[in-house]
N, C-alpha and C positions, 0 to 999 in steps of 0.2 A: 499067695505062694510067690508071686513075682517080687514082692517086697522083701521077703526072706532071702531070695537069691541076690537081690540088689545089695542088701546089707552084708551078706556073706562075701560077695565080690568086693565090696568097698573095704571090708575089714581085711581081706586077704591082700589087696593091693597096699593098704596102709602098713600092714605088718612086713610085707616084702620091702617097701620103701624104707621103713625103719631099720630093717636088717641091713640093707645096703648102706645106709648112712652110718650105721654103727660099725660096719666092717671098714668103711673108709676112714672113720675116726681112729680106729685101732691101727690102721696102716701108717699113720703119721708118726714119724720118729719123735720120741719124747726127749731123748737125751741129745743135746747138741755137742759137737766136738769142742774140746777145750781150745785147740789152736785153729785159727783161721788159716786155710791154705793160702800161701802167698800167690799173687798173680805174677806169672812169668811171661814176659813178652819175648819168647824165644824165637818166634817166627820172624819178627822184624830184625832181630840180631843175626839170625842165620841168613837172612836175605842179604844183609849188608856184608857179612863175611863171605857169602857166596859171590857177590859182585866183585869183591877184592880178589878172590881166588880165580874167578873167570878172567879177570883182567891180567893177572900174573901169568896165566896159562895161554893167553891170546885167544880165548874162546868166548862164547856167550853162555850166560847162566840159563840153564834149563829148569832146574829145580833146587830148592833149598828147604830142608826140613829138619826139625829138631828130633833127636832120638837119645836113647840112653844105651851105652855099651860099656860093659864092665862096671856098672854102677856110676859111671861118669857121664855128664851131659855132653853130647857132641852134636855137631851139625853135619848132616849128610848132604853134600853138595854135588850136583850133577852138572857138568860143563860139557858143551858141545864144542869140540876143537875142530877147526876146518881141516879137511883132508888135503893131502898133497896132490898136485897136478889135477885139480878139478874133481877129485874123488869125494865121496860123501863124507860128512863130518863124523868124527869119532866121538863116542860117548864115554866120558871119563867121570867116574864116581870117586869123590875125594871125601874122606872123613876128617873133620877138623874139630879139635876140642873147643867147646863153647866157653869163652871167658868173658 
């Protein structure tokens, strides 16, 4: 009787494993895209643009990130401009077209 249980348990585990592997094989995409998506180094471009904008405004660059607005790629730049008479810095968000 123990031999029958052992074989039944082994067969159940084998079928479960086979089903798991088959489901993973079906999950792999068969069709690859025709075009390779281009690699865009937007973060470094936006950072360089952000440093220029911060320098023009007399502040320090806090954040530079790439975004899309109105279908156009833009850089969202956050600059901390020093406050007047010892006040805390102002946060200025500037949107610049990414070229």
